C-alpha positions as CSV (number, residue, x, y, z in Angstrom):
1,X,60.6,117.4,123.8
2,X,59.0,120.1,121.8
3,X,57.0,122.8,123.6
4,X,54.1,124.0,121.5
5,X,51.8,127.0,121.7
6,X,48.6,125.8,123.4
7,X,46.5,127.9,120.9
8,X,47.9,126.9,117.5
9,X,50.1,124.0,118.3
10,X,53.2,125.5,116.7
11,X,56.6,125.2,118.5
12,X,57.3,128.2,120.7
13,X,59.8,129.1,123.4
14,X,58.8,127.5,126.6
15,X,55.4,126.4,125.3
16,X,53.9,129.8,125.9
17,X,51.1,131.5,123.9
18,X,52.3,133.5,120.9
19,X,52.2,137.2,121.2
20,X,49.8,137.6,118.3
21,X,47.2,135.4,120.0
22,X,46.9,138.1,122.7
23,X,45.5,140.8,120.3
24,X,49.0,141.5,119.1
25,X,47.8,140.8,115.5
26,X,45.5,143.8,115.7
27,X,48.4,146.2,116.3
28,X,50.4,144.9,113.4
29,X,47.4,145.0,111.0
30,X,47.1,141.2,110.4
31,X,43.6,139.9,110.2
32,X,42.5,136.8,112.1
33,X,41.9,135.0,108.9
34,X,45.4,135.8,107.7
35,X,46.7,134.7,111.1
36,X,45.1,131.3,110.8
37,X,46.5,130.8,107.2
38,X,49.9,131.7,108.5
39,X,49.6,129.2,111.4
40,X,48.5,126.5,109.0
41,X,51.4,127.2,106.6
42,X,53.9,127.1,109.5
43,X,52.4,123.7,110.6
44,X,52.8,122.4,107.0
45,X,56.4,123.6,106.9
46,X,57.2,122.0,110.2
47,X,55.7,118.7,109.0
48,X,57.8,118.8,105.8
49,X,60.9,119.6,107.8
50,X,60.2,116.6,110.0
51,X,59.8,114.3,106.9
52,X,63.0,115.5,105.4
53,X,64.9,115.0,108.7
54,X,63.5,111.4,108.8
55,X,64.6,110.8,105.2
56,X,68.1,112.1,106.0
57,X,68.3,109.7,109.0
58,X,67.3,106.8,106.9
59,X,69.8,107.8,104.2
60,X,72.6,107.6,106.8
61,X,72.1,103.9,107.2
62,X,74.7,101.7,105.3
63,X,73.8,100.7,101.7
64,X,72.2,97.4,101.4
65,X,71.4,97.0,105.1
66,X,67.7,96.4,105.8
67,X,66.6,95.9,109.3
68,X,65.3,92.3,109.4
69,X,64.4,90.2,112.4
70,X,66.9,87.5,111.4
71,X,69.8,89.9,110.5
72,X,71.2,92.1,113.2
73,X,73.5,95.0,112.8
74,X,76.4,93.0,114.2
75,X,75.9,90.3,111.5
76,X,75.8,93.1,108.8
77,X,79.2,94.5,110.1
78,X,80.7,91.0,110.2
79,X,79.7,90.4,106.6
80,X,81.0,93.8,105.6
81,X,84.3,93.1,107.2
82,X,84.7,89.8,105.3
83,X,83.7,91.4,102.0
84,X,86.6,93.9,102.4
85,X,89.2,91.7,104.2
86,X,91.6,91.8,101.2
87,X,91.6,95.6,101.2
88,X,92.3,95.6,104.9
89,X,95.2,93.2,104.5
90,X,96.7,95.3,101.7
91,X,96.3,98.5,103.9
92,X,98.0,96.7,106.8
93,X,100.9,95.5,104.7
94,X,101.5,98.9,103.2
95,X,101.4,100.7,106.5
96,X,103.8,98.1,108.0
97,X,106.2,98.7,105.2
98,X,105.9,102.5,105.7
99,X,106.6,102.1,109.4
100,X,109.7,100.1,108.7
101,X,111.0,102.6,106.2
102,X,110.1,105.7,108.2
103,X,110.9,104.5,111.8
104,X,114.6,105.4,111.5
105,X,113.8,108.8,110.1
106,X,111.2,109.5,112.9
107,X,113.7,108.4,115.5
108,X,116.3,110.8,114.1
109,X,113.7,113.7,114.1
110,X,112.8,112.9,117.7
111,X,116.5,113.1,118.8
112,X,116.8,116.4,116.9
113,X,113.7,117.8,118.7
114,X,115.1,116.7,122.0
115,X,118.4,118.3,121.3
116,X,116.6,121.5,120.3
117,X,114.7,121.6,123.5
118,X,117.8,121.0,125.6
119,X,119.7,123.8,123.9
120,X,116.7,126.1,124.3
121,X,116.4,125.2,128.0
122,X,112.8,124.0,127.8
């Protein structure tokens, strides 16, 4: 939850009043009119930042997926899986072939590592 300054409504640590609202602006030479302009600019920047953050969140959703009452996210993922089932099968076959070819090599390396640990007294 955002904690805003009670005077200008801009986010502030702990929701406390900004220092410049307590006559701090007079010490720094900032006029009250300039202070209100700065506060308005900050509020506009905060609104733009929120809009951009919302657009980024919407862009993270999968392409082609629109939230509809009759189509759930589960149905979308199910359709996505069946669209790419051939690719998954090819990946599974290639990884299975690699496992068959590399398993003896991996076993030999494990034996070598075990012998190295035994000889190093680990």
